[in-house]
C-alpha positions, 0 to 999 in steps of 0.5 A, a space after each residue: 500500500 502506498 499513501 502520500 505523507 502529509 508532511 513532506 519530511 519524515 523522521 524515523 525515531 521519536 527519541 530526543 533527537 527526533 522530537 527536537 528536530 520535529 519542533 525545530 522544523 515546525 518552528 520554521 514552517 515545515 511539516 513533519 511526520 515522526 515514525 516510532 517503532 515503540 508501541 507507546 512512548 514512555 518516560 524510560 531511562 535514567 539521567 542525561 546531561 544537556 549542555 548549554 548550547 543545546 539548552 539555548 536552542 531548546 529555550 528559543 523553541 519555548 521550553 526554557 521554563 519547563 526545563 528549569 522546572 524539571 532538571 537541575 542546573 548543574 553548577 560544578 563537576 567535582 573530581 574525587 578519588 574512591 575515598 571521597 577526597 576532592 582532586 579538582 573542580 570545574 565550574 559548569 553552565 552559568 557558573 562557567 560563564 555560559 549564557 544558559 545552564 547545563 541541565 542534569 535531567 531524567 532522560 524520560 522526562 526530557 523526552 516526555 517534555 519534547 513529546 508533549 510540545 510536538 503533540 501540542 504544536 503539530 497535532 497527535 497525527 504527527 507521530 505514528 507509533 508501533 511502526 518501523 521504518 524498514 528502508 527506502 528508495 528515492 529518486 530526484 523527485 522524492 523518497 518512498 519510505 517503507 514501513 512495517 507495522 504489526 497492525 497495518 502490515 507493510 506500507 510505503 509513504 511518499 516524502 520529500 526528505 527522510 531523516 534517520 534519528 532511529 538510533 545506534 542500530 539504524 536501518 536507514 544508516 545500514 542501507 546508506 552504509 551497508 559495509 561501513 563503520 561497524 559497532 566498535 565495542 570496548 571492554 568497559 561495562 556500564 551500569 546505571 541506576 537511580 536512587 533517592 537520597 535526603 541530600 547530596 553536596 549542594 544539590 547541583 554538583 556532578 561527581 566524577 570519581 575514580 580508583 586505582 583500577 580505573 573503575 569510575 563513578 559518575 553521579 549527580 542529582 537530576 530532578 527539580 521536583 525532587 529538590 523542591 520536596 527536599 529530596 535528591 533523585 540521584 543518577 549514577 553510572 558505574 564504569 569498569 573494564 572487564 576484558 572477559 565480558 562478551 555479552 549484549 551491547 544494548 541496555 538490559 537489566 543488570 545485577 547489583 552484585 556485578 557492580 559491587 565486585 568493582 565498587 564494594 570498598 568505595 566509601 566517601 565518608 559522607 556517602 556510603 557508595 555501595 549502600 547507595 547503589 544497592 538502594 536503587 530499585 533497578 539497575 541497567 547494564 550495557 557496554 561502552 560502544 561507538 562507531 568510527 566517524 563516517 566520511 559522509 552521512 546521507 545521500 540525496 534526500 536522506 540523511 542521519 542525525 544523533 546516534 544514527 550518524 555519530 554514536 559516541 562514548 558517554 564520556 563528556 555527556 554530549 550525545 543528547 546535546 549533539 543530536 539536538 544541535 543536529 536537528 537545529 541545523 537541519 531545520 535551518 538548512 531545510 527552511 532555506 532549501 528552495 527546490 534543492 533539498 539535496 544541497 541543503 542536506 549537504 550543507 547540514 553535513 558540512 557543518 555538523 559532520 566535522 564537528 561531531 566527528 571531532 567530539 567522537 574522537 575527543 570522547 575517546 581521548 578523554 576516556 583513555 586519559 582518565 583511565 591512564 591517570 588512575 593510580 597516579 600518586 600525588 596531586 593530579 589537579 593539573 592533569 585533570 585540568 588539562 584533560 578537561 580543557 582540551 575536551 572543552 576546547 573541542 566541544 566549544 569549537 564545534 558549537 561555534 
């Protein structure tokens, strides 16, 4: 069955990147339909950080007050050893001189905020759930997007543009690059969870802690509603190298016993780390992966954004931010496309691909540098400052 898509622009995937892109396109007067494989979009996941450049763009889209009411404006990154001693601190967001905050926020709450805005502004019909984009074909006049649904079966919709925001295992990316850039697995296992605490430092600080074996803990408050009730929703991520692990890549339920193998002796004095981890009602597990940067993302009237285009290590907390900035750039270029959509998508790539490729590489470098620093005796403040400054320089250059 073939039907005409009302929009002209089809986005595969209604995650943070896809939803932000839809809002940016709509703000420029362009019609959009989102295709989402999940039967229902629910507030899943744990914490995420969105950097000031993307917060500025979301604020321009009218979401500033909701962001402030939902997330925590992070003031500081504090580097610690596994006994809770401070090694170095770095100001963040407004405290670092930015015009907008860095928000630590529950990923699901951010997605729901974007989803609500899309439904209010574009209408409920703008999102088609329980439907998968399984492929496409195109010519000079348009794109035929091939869909599959357990309810409606296989169908095809006509569009002027197809944007792949369908994640790290994107079928659109696989069709565009059938032989290129496989998943690059690491030996680093990651466990994630949420715990409720009565307090945590000043309520606006992220900690990055490491022991002599390069086991790392990244943790921060991520809920303004909790803070308003005098509580802390504490997001934590534990990272530990395990070269023998050969399990699944994707996010799956994890075991707290596996986490505690690496973190049982961590105690900050002011925070009992094992007890905090054990208090989490659910633990999720995956391994750290990325892909080597591509030389091109798209072709003709089809391109990629977010994790479909440039999956990166979570080191540096930039994945969600870069997906949002992809969407903003896409909207600007497509609004000015005229009759030459492929040229507009090439301009988008020329801006975003070099920038995100550099961040993918910088994330790898920072991960390696942090692990190499583990076990170093004495004052490491200068080394940490160098690592973070070098990384920040790459990110700020990409935003410029």
